[in-house]
N, C-alpha and C positions, 0 to 999 in steps of 0.2 A: 745410464740415467744418473744424474747427480744426486748426492745425498744432502739432506738438510739437517743441520745440527741446531738444536733448540735447547736453551738453558732455562730450567725452571727450578727455582728454590735450591740452587747449588748443584743440581743434577743435570747432566747433559744427556739428551736423548737424540739419537740419530735415526732419521726415517728416510725412506726412499719414496719419492713421489710416484704415484701410480697414474697411468694414463688409461682413460676409458674412452671408448668410441660410442658417443650418444647419437650418432646419425641413424636415421631410419632408412633401412635398405630399400623399403618400398616407396620412399618419398621421391618426388620429382624435383625437389628443391636442390639448389646448388650445395655442394659440400664444402664451400669456402668458410673460413673462420675469421673472426675478428679477435683482436687482442685487447683485453682489459688490463690496465696496469695502474696500481695505486701504491706508490712507495711511501707517501707521507703518513698515512694512518694504518694501513693494513700490511704494507710490505709484500704485496702479491702481484703476480702476473699470470693471467689465465687466458687461454684461448677458448672461445665459445662459438657455436654455430652462428653464422651471419644473419639468420632469420630469427634469432632469439633477441629479446630486449634485456637491458640491464638497468637496475634501479639502485641508487645509493641508499643506504639505510643509516641516516644520521651520523655519518662519519665512522661507524663501527662495523660496517659490512656492506655487502652487495648481494643482490638477488638477481639471478638470471632466469628469465621466464620464456618458455617455449610458445610458439604461436599455436592457435587452435588447429587441430588436424582436419576438422570439418566445421561447418556452420553450427552443428549441434554439439560440438565439443565444449563441455562446461567445466572440465578439469584440465588446467594447464600445468604441465610439468614445471617444477621450479628447482633451482639449485641455490642454496643460501650459503654464503661464506661470511662468518662474523668473527669479530675479535672481542674477547671479553677479558677484562683485567680483574684478576682476583686480588682483593685486598686482604692481607693477613695481619690481624691485630694480635700482638703477643699478649699472653695472659697477665 
């Protein structure tokens, strides 16, 4: 798995992306995935289950929302990815 290098305030941090399997083994839905890619503002590429929806959040993020498991399901799982710019003002 590739490493990601990120430079913050003169320090470089290297992280290894982690892969999670969010598929429900009891589900009868297809295990196919779609790819969301946003290079302009977020610089990310994410695969998500094809039965989930995605919503842009004012150019600073994206939210992936699961479908209801039953007609009575009032809690939908969500995954939010957001970019925040920290402004540092010297004293």
